[in-house]
N, C-alpha and C positions, 0 to 999 in steps of 0.2 A: 262520643264521636269527636274526633280532633277538629280544631278550627282550620278553615281554609287559610290561604296566605293573606287575603284581604281582611278576614276576621282576626287573624293573629296580629296584624298590624294595628287595627283599630282597638281591639280589646286587651291586648297584652303589651305590644311594643310602644304604642303612643303613650299610655299611662306611665310606663317605666321611664321613658325619656323625660316626660314632664315632672315626674317625681324627683329628678336630679336637677331641676331648676331651669330647664330649657323652656323658654316661652314659645308660643306659636310663631312669633315673629323670627325666632331663631331656627325654625325647622322648615326646610324646603323638601317637599315630597316629590318623588319622581323628577329629579333634576336632570333634564335632557341637556347634554352638553355638545352633541353634534347634530347636524341637520340631515345626515345620510347622504352618501355619494349620489351625485346626479346621474340619473338613468335616462334613457331615451323616452320621449313622450311625456315629459314633465314629471316623471316618477322619481322616487327617491329610494335609495338603499336603506339598510337598517340604521336606525338612530340609536345611539347609546345613551344610557341614563343610569343613575344610581337611585336606589329606593329612597334614601334619605340623605340630605346634605345638612350638616349642622354648622351654622354660622354664628359669629359673635363679634361685636365691635367691628363690623364690616370686613371680617376676614373669614374665609372658609377653613374650618378646623377639622372636620371629620366626615366620613361617610358611613352609612349603616346599610348592610345587606340583610334584607328580611327574608326569612324562610317560614313555611307553614309549620304549625305546631308539631306535626308528626315527623318533620325532617331533621337531619343532623344540622346543628347550628353552624358547622364548619363548611357545609356545602356552599360553594361560590366564593370561598375565601381567596383563592388565587386570582379569580376574575376581579374581585374587589381591590386586591392589591394592585393589579394592572391598571385599573381605573384610577386609583389613588396616585399612582406614579404619573399618569398622564395629567391629572388635575393638580399635581404638586401638593397633595394633602398628606399630612404626616400620620394620621390615625384612622384605622379601619376597624369597624365593629361588625361582626356577623352574629345573628341571633335567630332563634325560633320562638322567641317570646318568653322562654324560661331560662335558657342559658345564654350568657353573653360572652363572646370571645373578643378580646382587644388585641390588635396587632399594631405595633409601632414601627413605622417605616424608618424612624430615626435610629432605632436600635436593631432593626431587622429581626425581631422576634415578637412573640405574643403570649397571652395567658388568658384563662377564664377569669372573669371578675364578677362581683356581686351586683354592682350598680354602675351606671354610666357616670363618668366624672362630671362635675358641674361645669358650666361655661367658664367661670373664672379659673378653675383648676386646669382645664384644658388649654386655655389661653396662656396661662403662666408656664405650662409645660413647653409650649411652643416658643414663647418669647422670654424665657426666664433670664437670659443674659442681656436683654435689651433695656436701655435706660428709659426713665419715664418720659423724657422729651421725645425719644425715638418712637416710643409706643404711641404717643400723641400723633406723630406724623403718620405712622403705619395705619392707624385706625380711622382716618378720615374717609368719608364715603366717596364713591364714584359720582360723577355727574350723570344723572339719569334724566332723559327728556322723552316724555311720552313712552312709547314702546321700545325706544332705542336704548338698548343695554349692551354693555361690553360682552362679547363672546367669551367662552371659557378661556381660550388661550390669550385673549387680550387682557382679561382679568389677571392671569398669571404673569404676563409680561409687565403689567403696571405694578402689581404687588411686589414682584421680585426687584424691580427697579427702585421702588419706594423703600423697601427694606434695605437695599444696598446703600442708597443715599443716606438713610437714617443711620446706618452703621458706619458712616464716614468713608465709604469707598469713593474714590475720586475719578476712576475711569471705568466705564461700563459699555457693553456692546449688546444690542438686541439684534438677532438675526431672524427675520421672518420673511416668508416668501412674498413676492409682489402680489398685491391685491388683498392682503390680509389685514390692512388697516394700520400701518405703522404710524401715520400722522395722527390718527384717532387715538392710538396708544400714547403718543407724545402729548396730545392734549390732555388726556386723563391724568398723566403723570404731573403735568404743569398745574392742572386744576387742583389736585390733591395737595401738592406742595404749597400752592397759593393759599388754599383754605387753612392749612395748618400753620402758616407763617414760618415754614422752614427757611433757613438761610445759613450761609457759611459762618456768619458771625454769632449765631444764636441770639440775635437781637430781636426786639419786638417789632418786626416789619415783615412785609411780604417779599418774596425773592424777586430778583431781577434775572430774567431768563433771556438768552439769545438763541433764536432758532436760525440756523445757517443752512441754506440750500445752495445749489450751484446753478439753478435755472429759475428764471422768473416764473415760469408756469408752475414749478413746484412750490415756490414761495407763496404765490397767490392762492394755490389750492390749500396750503397749510393755514393761511390766514382765515380762509373760509371755515376750515375745521375748528379753529379757535374762536369762532364767532361768539360763543357764550361769554367769553372774557374780552369782548370787543373793546370796551372802554379802557382797558388796561394795555391794549396792543398798540405798538408803534412800528411803522415801517421805516427802514433806513434805505434810502436810495439817493442817487445823484441829484434829482430834482428837489427833493426835500432839503438836502444839505445846502444846495446853492441858494434856495429861498431863505435859508437861515444864515446867509453870509458865510458859508463854508464851515459852519459849526454843526456838529452832530446832535441829534435830539437826545435828551436825557430824561425827560419827564414821562415816565411810563414804567411798566414792569416786564412786559413781554415784547421783545424786539425781534423783527423779522428782517433778514437781509440775504441777498446772494453774496457770496464772498467777494465777487468781483467789484461790488459796490463799495467795499470798505478796505480791500486789501491793497498792499503794495505789489505791483506787477513786475516781478523780476524777469519773466520771460514774455516780453512784449508781443512776440509773434503769436503766442497762444492766447493771451488775455486781453489784448487791445483790439477793439473793432476798428474797421478801416477808417471811420470818421474821426478817430481820436489821435491826438498827437502825444508825444512822450511827456510834454509838460502837463497833460491832463491826468497823469497817473499819480496816485498818492496812497497813503496808508491811513485812512480815516479812523480805523479801529484804535489807533494810538491816541486819539483824543480822549478815549475812555480810560480812566485809571485801571491798572491791572486787576484790581479787586472789585471792579464795578459790577460784574456779573457773578451770580452764584451758580448758575447752571448754563452750560452751552449744549444745545441739542444739534447734532450734525446729521442732517438728512443725507441719505445715499452716501454714507461716509467712505465707502469703498472707492469712490471716484477721485480720491486724492488727499483727503484730510490727514492721513497718517504718513504720507510721503514726505520725507525729510526736505525735499526740494520744492514742495508745493506752497502756494500762498496760504492755503488753509492752515498748514502747520505753523506758519508765523503767527496767525491769529490765535491758535491754541496755545502757543508758547507765551504770548503776551498775557493771555488770561489764564495763566497756569494755576492760579489759586482756585479757579472755578471747578466744579464737577463737569466732566466731559462725557456726554452720552452719545454714542454713535448708533445710527440706525442703518441697517443694510439688508438687502434681500439675497445676498450671495454668501454662501458658506465659504470657508477659507479655501483658496486656490493658489496656485503658484503666482497668479497675476494680482492677487490682492492680499498676500500674506502679511505685508507691512501693516495693513489695517488691523489685523488681529494681534500683531506684536505690540501695537500702540495701545489698543484698548484692553487687551487680554482676552481670555476665553469668554464667549457669550454667556451672559447670565440667564438667557433663555433663547431657545431656537424652536422655530415652527416651520417645517419644510413644505415644499411644493407638494410632495407626495401626501403628507398629512392633510394639507388643505383640501386636496382633491378627494381623498377618501372620506374626510369628515363632512364633505358637502359644501364647504365654504369657498371653493374654487372650482372652476369648470374643467372637466376632463378634455382631452384633445386627441386628435389623430394626426399623423404625419403623412404627407404625400411627398415622397422623394422623387423628383421629376428630372429625368436625364434626357439630354438632347444629343444629336449627332454632331454638335459643334461645341461640346464641353471642352474639347481640345482642338485647336485649329492647326492644321498642317499646311505649310506654304503651297499654294497652287499658282503657277505662273499665269494662269488665265484670269485670276482675280486682279482687280484694280486696287493697288496699295498706295495710299498717300503717306509718305514718310518711309523710314527704313526699319525693317525688322531686325532686332538683335539676334534672334534665333529663328530657325525654320519651323519651330513648334511653339505655339502660344498656349500656355496652361490656364486653367480655370481662374486662378487668383490674379492673373494679369489683365483679364478683361476689365474694361472701363478705366483702369488705372494707367496702363500703357497702351492697350489696344482696344479700339472701338469697332465693333461689327454691327452696324445699324440693323441688319436683317435678324441678327441674334436678339437684339432688344425687342424687335417687333414680334418674333416668335414667342418670347417669354410673355410679352403683354397679351398676345392672343391666347396663350395657354392659361394665363391667370383668369381671364374672362370665361374661358370654357370650363374651368374647374371651380367656379363660384356661382352662387345664386346672384342674380343681377343686382339686387339691392342689399346684399350682405355687406356690412361695413368691413373694410379691408385696409390693412396697413402694409405697404410694400417698402421693405428696407433695401436701399440701394447703396452702391459703392461710395458715391459722393454726391454733392449737390447737382453737378452737371448731369450725372447719370439719372438722378431723381427727376430732372426736367425732361430728359430724353424718354424716360419710361412713361411719364405723364402724357407726352405727345403721342407715343406709340399706343397707349391705352385709348386715347381719344380717337385714334385712327380706326380702331376695331370695336369700340363700344356701340351698344344699340340704344342707349339713353342719350337724348339730344341735349340735355341740360349742360351748359358750359362748365358748371362746377361739379359735375359727376365725379371727376378725378382731378385732384389739385395737388400741387407740390407744397409741402410744409417743411421748410428748412430755415435756418437763421437768416439767409439772404432775403427771405420774403418779409421779414420784420413783422410789423403790425398786421399786414394782410394775412400772413401765414398763421399768426396767433388767432385772428378772427376765424379763419377756416377751421383751425383746431377746436375752437370753442363750439362752432356749429357741429362739427363731427362728433364731439362728446355729448351733444344734446340728443338724448335717446328718442325724442319726439320728432326729430328731423331725419329724413332719408338722405338729404344732400348736404355736404359732400358725402359720397359713398366710399371712394377710394382715396387714401392719402399716399403719396410717394414721399419718402424722406431718406435721410442717411443716419446721422447720429442723434439728431435733435429729439427723436421720439423714443429713444431706448429706455428712458426712465420717466416715471411720474405722470404718464398720460392716463387719466382716469376715465377711459372710454369703456363703459361696461358691456356694450353690445358689439364688440369686435368679434367677427365670425371667422376671419382669415388673417393670419400673419404670414407674409410672403418674404422669403429670404432670397435675395438676388445678389448679395454681397458675401464673400467668404468671411467666416468668423473664426478666429483662432483662440479667442478668450472664452473660457467657460463662464466667467463673470458676465461679460457682455451678452453672451448667448442666453443666460437665465433672465437677464433684464429684458431682452427683446421678447422672449416667450411670454413673459409676464404681462405683455400688452393684451393677451387674449384670455387670461385666466379669470377675470372678474365675472361674477355671477350676474346673470340677467334673466328675467322671466322669459321662458320659451327658448332659451339658449341651452341646449343639452350638451353641446360640445363645441369646440372650435377646431379649425384645421390649420396646420402649419404646412405651407407649400414651400418646399426646399429645392431650389434650383442649383445649389452650390455645394451640397454635401455637408452643410453646417450641422445637420442633426446627427452626424457621426459622433458629436460630443455627447449624445444621449448614452452612448455605450461606454463612456468613461465610468469606471467603478466608483468614482468620487461623486457621481450625480446626486445621490442622496445618502452617501455613506458617512461614517464617523470621521470627524476631523482630528488631526493630530494635535496633542496639547502644545501650547506655545508659551515660551517664556516671555513674561511681560517686561517691556523696557521701562526703566525708571522714568518717573514724571520729570519734565524739565524744571529747572529752577524757577521759583515763584517770580513772576513779573518780568522775566527776561525776554526781550524782543529785539527786533532789528530796526535801526533807524531808517526812515524813509522820506521820500519827497512829498510835497503837497501838490494838490491839483484836483481835477475832476475825475469821478469814477467811471469805469465802464458800466454798461447796463446789462447786457446779455452775453453770456459766453458764446463766441462764434464757434461754428463747426470747423475745426482745424483740419485742413487737408495738406498732407506733406507735399512739398513741391516736387514735381516730376519732370522728366524731359517731355518734349512735345509728343502728344499721343499719335499713334499710327491708326489711321482709319482704313478699313478693308471693305470693299464692295465685292461680295462673293458672286461670281457669275455662273459657274457650271454646276453648282451643288445645291440641291433643294434642302433647306433646313427643316428639321422635324423633330418632334418628341419621339424618343425610341423606347422609353420605359417610364412607367409610373408605379412605384412601389408604395403601397399603403401600409402604414404601421399603426398599431393600436397600443395604448398604454394600459398595462395590467394593474391590478390592485396594489402590487408592490412598487409601483412607480417606474418599473422598467418597461420600455417599449418592446412590443412583440414584433419581430420581423415577419414577413409573409409566411415563411414556412412554420414559424412558431405559432402564428395565429391559426393557420390551417390545422395544425396539430391540436390546438385547443378546441377549434370548432368541431373537428371530427369526434373528439372525446365527448363534447357536449351533445352533438346530434345523436350519438349512440344511445343516449338516454331515452330517445323518443321513438326510434324505429330500429328494427334488426336487419331488414332487407329492403330491396327495392319495392316490393309489394306493399310493405308497411309505410314507406314514404309516399308511394302513389296514393294509397288510401287516405292519408292525411291531406296531401296537397291538392287532390282533385275535388275535395269538398270544401267550399268556401268557409264554412264555419270552423272546420278542423284546421284549415290552413291559417286562419286568423288566430286561432288559439295557439298554434305552434309559434307563430311570429311573436305573439305577446309573451310567451314563455321565454323565448330567446332574448327579447328586450330586457326582461327581468334579470337575465344573466349577462347583460351588458353587450349583447350582440344585436344590432339593429339592422333594419332593411338597407340603410345606406351602406353599411359595411358589407352586406351580402351583395349589393349592387357593385361595390368596388371589386369583388371577386370576378365579376364579368370582365373587368378591365385586365385583371391579372391573367385570365385565361383567354384573353382576346375574343370574348364571346358576348359583346354588347348587344347582339341581336338574338340572344338566347334567353330562355326562362331561368329564373333562379333555381327552379326544380332541376334543370339539367346540370347546373353547376353542383348542386348537392349530390346528385347521383354520380357525378364524375368523381368528386373528392371522397365520397363514401364507398362507392363500388367500382370505380374506375371505368364507368361506362362512357361511350362516346357522347359528346355534347351536340345536341341537335339545335337548330335555329327555330325560332317561332314560325318562320315561313314554312319550314319542313313539317312542323306539327299541323299547321293550318292546311297544307297541301294534302296531308294524310286524311284529315277529316273530310275535306272537300271530295275526296275520291273514295269515301267509305259509304256504307249504306245509311249512315245516320241522317244525312240531309235528304236523301231520296225517299226515305220512309214518310216524310211529310208531303202530303199531296197538295196542301194549300201553298200557293206560290208566295203569298205574303209572309207566311211562316218561314219558308226557305229564305226569302229576302232578308228577314230580320236575323236569322242565324248567320247568314253570310256577312251581314253588317257587324255582328259581334266578333266574328272571326277576324275581320279586317282591323277592328279596333284593337284586338289582342295582338295581332301581328305588328301593328304600328307602335303601341304604347305599353304592352306587357301585361303581366298578371293582375296588376291593380285594376284593370278594366273588368276583371272577373269577380270582384268582391261581391259579397252577398247583397250589400246595400246599393250596388250600382245598376241593378236591373231597371229600375224606374227611369234613371237618367239615360240609360242606353236607349230606352223606348223614345224618350224626348228627342235625343240626338238623331235617331234614325229617320225622323220625319215621316214615319209610316202611319201616324195617327195617335190617338190617346192610348193610355195604358189599357183601358177596357177594350178599345178597338183592336189593338194588336193582340191582346190576350185571347180574343174571340177566335183568332186564326188558329190558336192552339187548343181551343175547347175550354177557355176560361183561365182566370188568373192562377189558380193552384196548378193547373196543368202546364202553363207557361213557365212557372217557377221550377216545376219538376224537370222540364226540358232544359232549362238553363243549367241546372245541376248536372243533368245527364250529358250535356254538351261538354262540360268540363272533364267528366270522366272519359269522354271520347278523346279530348285533346291530349290527355296524359296516358292514353291506353298504350 
C-alpha cells in the first residue's frame, strides 16, 4: 500500500533531505507566506504556503513540493514555479519520495536528479560570482524580536537591497504600497549593514547612514522603528544645531533629518515658514564632508528627491559617493517619472493589489457621491460676494476660486450620514481654509458633543495639530474621530483604524491619489474593509490602466560627479514643510437662495481580486452569477430566505465569496429601496420582479388569516409587535436568535409567559418561523 502524503514526507522525503546535509534548522516545513485576503466577519481567504523551504546562511535557497508516493513527482511543478517567482527563489524541487525533479529559475529548465544538492553547493550556485566580503554582508541575519518577523515580501526587499549594495550598486529604488512597512524594511537593511560592518571604504567600521524624510511626523515614526539601534541614532534639527553653536552633530552612525533642516532653500516661498527670515536659511549638510555618509535612505522619494530643481537633489549631489536608496509607494507615473530616471528600475515592487490579496492590507469599497451643485450655474437670485469670471463654476474651482457655504454643509452632513458615528475618518480638503470650514460644518451636524470629535490637522495648527494627530493614531482612543486636512496627511500617517477616507478636493495626480488611499489600507483587528467617499470624481483614477500595470523601462541617468554641490548661505533651518497654497485672486462667496442642495446619486464600487474596481453594473453582474449557484427560481429563493437558519447559511456563504450584508444593503440605495427587504432586491435583480416595501409585506400579513387564527389576544399582540419591528428595522429582527430578545422588548412578560399564549416554547418558535414564511409568501 502506497504511503500517504504525510507518510511520504516523514518516511521518504525528510531522510533524503537530511542525507544531503540539511540540518533541521535549515528546513522550514509548511512555510506560509500570505495571511489570506481579509473577508467580512473577521474571516480570511486562502493562505498560500510551500511544503518545504530550504534556508542556509540566513538566505532562502529552495522550495520543495511534496507529493504522495503514488503520484507523479511533476504534479504541482508549475504552481511551485509560480510560488518561487513570488518568493524570488531560484530553485524548485518536486518529489514523490522516490524521484526528485529540480527546476532552476535561473536557467528556465530542469531535470531529474539523484540527490538534493548540499547547502554549500546550492549557496555557491546562487552566489558563485559574489566576493567573500559581499557574501559576509549578504548572510547576516535579520533582527528578530519576539514574534515580530519580516513578512515574505519584506524579506525579499531587504535581501534584494543588501545584495545590490554588496554588489556595489549605488542607486536603488524600492516600490512598495503604503502600509506594507517600508520604514521597517529600511531598519532591517540598516541593521544588517550595521552588523556586517559594510561601508563604502571597505574599512573596519560600521556604516554612517542618513535617513531623509520630508516631514517631521515621518522622521519621528522612523526613529521609533529604528529603536533597537537607538544608541547609534542621532537626530539633526535646528534646535540641536543651535545648541551646538551652529555645528552639525557627527558622533553617531544613523542620522535622521527632514531635508528642510539641513538644505539650502532656493525657493523660499515653498520651504520657509512664515516665522523665518531669509537670513535663517542655510545649507547645513555642507558641514559634512562629501564622503561622510555611506548610505542615504530617502523616504517618500517621489516627493521631490530626484527633481533637478529640488533641495533634496542638492543634498544627494553633495553626498554623491554614498549609496542612494529611494523608498516610494507609487509606481512610475507621468508626475513622478523623474524619480525613476534618477534611481533606475525598482529592485523590488509590491503593489496595493498584492498587499490586499495576500491579506497584509485592507480591502476597500468606493462611494462616489454626486450632488446637484457639482456644477454651479449663475442664478441672479443668489447673493454673490465678488465677481464671477464665468457664468458656470466647475467642480475643480470650488474652494479655490468659489466658496458656497451650503455646499460645504451638504458634504459635511452627507459624510456623517454615510459613516458609523465613531469610525475614524480623514477628510481631504482643497486647502487649509477649506479644512477649517469643513470642521465647522461637521460640528454643526454632529451628534457627539465632544469638542474634539472633529479637528483640523494642518501645518498651520503646529504642535496642536500634531498632538491631535498623535491622539487620532492611538487605537485605544475614540476622540478625535474625524480629521480634516489638506496636504499634510497624504503620506506617512500610521493610523491603523481609519475606516473612511473622504475626498472633497479634486486630485489630478495618480501619485497623490495612491498616497491618500494608503491612509486606509493598514490592517486592524475587526476592520474588514474601509470606505472611500468621493465627492469630486477623484476615483476615476481607478480606471487608469496604469493602476497596477507594468511600468515602462527607464534609462537610468548617470550619477552626478562625486562631491559636487552648490555653495550656500549659513543660518537657521526651517522645521516643518508648510502646506503651500498657490496665491489666487480673492475668492467669490455665493449664498444660494432659491435652490435646495441635495445628494442626487451614490454609486458604490467594490474592488475585485484583480485589483480593478467593479462599477455598479459589473457588481450586479457578478452578484447575479453568484446567486445563480444557490437558487434557480423565486420559489427556491423564498424557501431559503423565509427560514432563518437557511437565510443565515446563505449570507455566510456570500460572505465567503466577498459579498457581505453591507454591500447588499448598498443595493437598496442603488434601487432607491431603503424601506424594502434585501429579499426584494434579490428577486428584482434575479427575476425582474417588482420591489415591495416592508410596509407592504406587513400590511399583507395583517390582512391575512395568519393573525386571526390565533384566538389568544396576547399572542396576536406579540405577532403584531414583531411585524412592527421588522417594518422599522428590517430582516435582522427576524434572525433565529432574536426571538428571546423580541420577547423582552415587547414588555408582554417573560419568555415562558409569552410562550404560554402559544401553547409552549416549541410552539411559539414554530409560529415565529411560520410568520416569516407568511411575510415572504
